[in-house]
C-alpha positions in Angstrom: -78.1 20.8 49.0 -75.6 20.8 46.1 -72.2 22.4 46.3 -71.0 23.1 42.8 -67.3 22.8 42.2 -65.8 25.3 39.8 -62.8 24.8 37.6 -60.2 26.9 39.4 -58.3 27.9 36.3 -61.5 28.3 34.2 -59.5 27.1 31.2 -59.7 23.3 31.3 -58.6 22.2 27.9 -57.6 25.7 26.8 -55.0 25.8 24.1 -53.4 28.4 21.8 -51.9 27.3 18.5 -49.1 29.5 17.0 -49.2 29.6 13.2 -47.0 31.6 10.8 -49.5 34.6 10.8 -51.8 34.1 13.8 -52.5 32.7 17.2 -55.8 30.7 17.5 -57.3 30.2 20.9 -59.6 27.2 21.6 -63.1 27.7 22.9 -62.3 27.4 26.7 -60.1 30.6 26.3 -63.1 32.7 25.2 -64.4 33.2 28.7 -61.1 34.7 29.8 -60.9 36.9 26.7 -64.4 38.2 27.5 -65.3 41.1 25.2 -61.8 41.9 24.3 -61.4 44.4 21.5 -57.6 44.4 21.4 -54.9 42.6 23.3 -51.4 43.5 24.5 -48.8 40.8 24.0 -45.6 40.2 26.0 -43.2 37.5 27.1 -42.3 37.1 30.8 -39.0 36.0 32.3 -40.0 32.3 31.9 -40.5 32.7 28.2 -44.3 32.4 28.5 -46.5 34.5 26.2 -48.7 36.9 28.2 -52.0 38.1 26.6 -53.7 41.1 28.3 -57.2 41.6 26.9 -58.4 45.2 26.5 -62.0 46.3 26.0 -62.8 49.0 23.4 -63.1 51.6 26.2 -59.6 50.7 27.6 -58.1 50.7 24.1 -59.6 54.1 23.3 -58.4 55.8 26.5 -55.1 56.6 24.9 -53.1 55.4 27.9 -51.3 52.9 25.6 -49.9 53.5 22.2 -52.2 51.9 19.6 -49.2 50.2 18.0 -48.8 48.1 21.2 -52.4 46.7 20.9 -53.4 43.9 18.5 -56.9 43.3 17.2 -58.5 40.0 18.2 -61.5 38.3 16.5 -63.9 36.4 18.8 -66.0 33.7 17.3 -68.4 31.2 18.9 -65.8 28.4 19.1 -62.4 30.1 18.9 -60.6 33.5 19.0 -57.8 34.6 16.7 -55.1 37.2 16.9 -53.6 37.9 13.4 -50.3 39.6 12.9 -47.5 38.2 10.8 -44.9 40.5 12.3 -45.9 39.6 15.8 -45.8 35.9 15.1 -42.4 36.2 13.4 -41.0 37.9 16.5 -42.6 35.3 18.9 -41.4 32.4 16.9 -37.9 33.8 16.8 -38.0 34.5 20.6 -39.3 31.0 21.3 -36.9 29.3 18.9 -39.7 27.8 16.8 -38.2 26.8 13.5 -39.9 25.9 10.3 -43.5 26.6 9.3 -45.2 24.0 11.4 -47.9 25.1 13.9 -47.3 24.6 17.6 -50.0 24.1 20.2 -49.5 25.2 23.8 -51.6 24.9 27.0 -53.2 28.2 28.2 -53.8 29.2 31.8 -55.8 32.2 33.2 -54.0 34.4 35.6 -56.9 35.9 37.6 -54.9 38.5 39.5 -54.2 40.6 36.4 -56.8 39.0 34.0 -54.1 37.7 31.7 -54.0 34.6 29.5 -50.7 32.8 29.9 -49.6 30.7 27.0 -47.3 28.0 28.6 -44.7 28.1 25.9 -42.3 25.6 27.5 -43.1 22.4 25.5 -45.6 22.6 22.7 -47.1 20.0 20.5 -46.2 20.2 16.8 -49.2 20.2 14.5 
């Protein structure tokens, strides 16, 4: 009998790269994003970026102001969230200077279904 061992985080090798106008998520993040239509973006008390995926049904319920939700594009090998104003605010909040892209590890927080961008120490691209 074979006992399969699952990756507990489900995001082995998951990264998010912050550019001037978008966040690009690597392929391992696609599973956690599922069939996201929009995402809500926040920063926690540790300065980590929190991404909360929302389905079309959740986004259309009207519980959240549409201005709080950002569109996300899901492709076969990556996902992308485009918003120059959002990225400007995030880069200021995280003290990212210049135009250089920065790559961070991503973890999945199963309890709430969030992606957590570990924005402590990133790799300059």
